[in-house]
N, C-alpha and C positions, 0 to 999 in steps of 0.2 A: 653162708655166703661171705666171701672175703671183702674186706674194705678196700683192698688194693688188688686189682687183677694182675696176675703174673703169667697168665697163659690164656690161650683161646678157650680152653676148657672152662676156666673160671667165668669167662664171658658167656659161653654157651649155657652154662648152668643158670646164670642170671637171666638170660633171655627166656629160658623155659619158665622160670618163676614169674617173670613179667607176663608171658603168654597165659599162664594158668590163672594168675590174679585177674587179668583183664577179662578173660573168658568167664570166670566165676562171679566176679564182683563188678565188672564194668570199669574198674579203675584200680589204682594201687593204693593200699593203705599208706597213710602219711609216713609211718615209721619205715616202710619199705622204700618209698620214694627217696627219703632222706638217706637211707643206707646206700642205695644205688647212686645217688648224687655224690656221696662220699667216695665211692669207687671211681666215679667219673673224674672227680677233682684230684684224686691222688694217683691214678694209674697212668702208665705210659700211654702217650697219645695214639700209638698204633692199636692198643686194645680198646681205647675209647672210640676210635673211628670204626673198628670192627663191631663194637656194641651197637652203635647207631645204624650201621649197615644191616646188621641182623635184625634189629627191632623194625627197621623200615621194611625189611623183607617179610618178616613173620607176623608182626603185629603193629602195623603203621599207625593205628589209632593211638598208640601209647607215646608216640613222638611228642605230642603236645604236652606231655607231662614233664618233658626235659627241654623245653624250648629255649631256655636261657643259654644253652651251650652253643659255642661257636661251631660245633660239629654237626648241628642239625641244619640240613640244607634249607 
């Protein structure tokens, strides 16, 4: 998984990982949450917004793991 998203495909892959982790474990491992937070912090805002939109659409329970972001409604 990239630290910096450069395409919607990068974001889509991350969302699938989030979906699978939450489904299997009920949460994200801390190392994965930190990695995704790094992507959020360093990526273009359009990809960050897309990430949050897709997480909200596919696995809304995971939004609470990233609440500190201004992109979370």
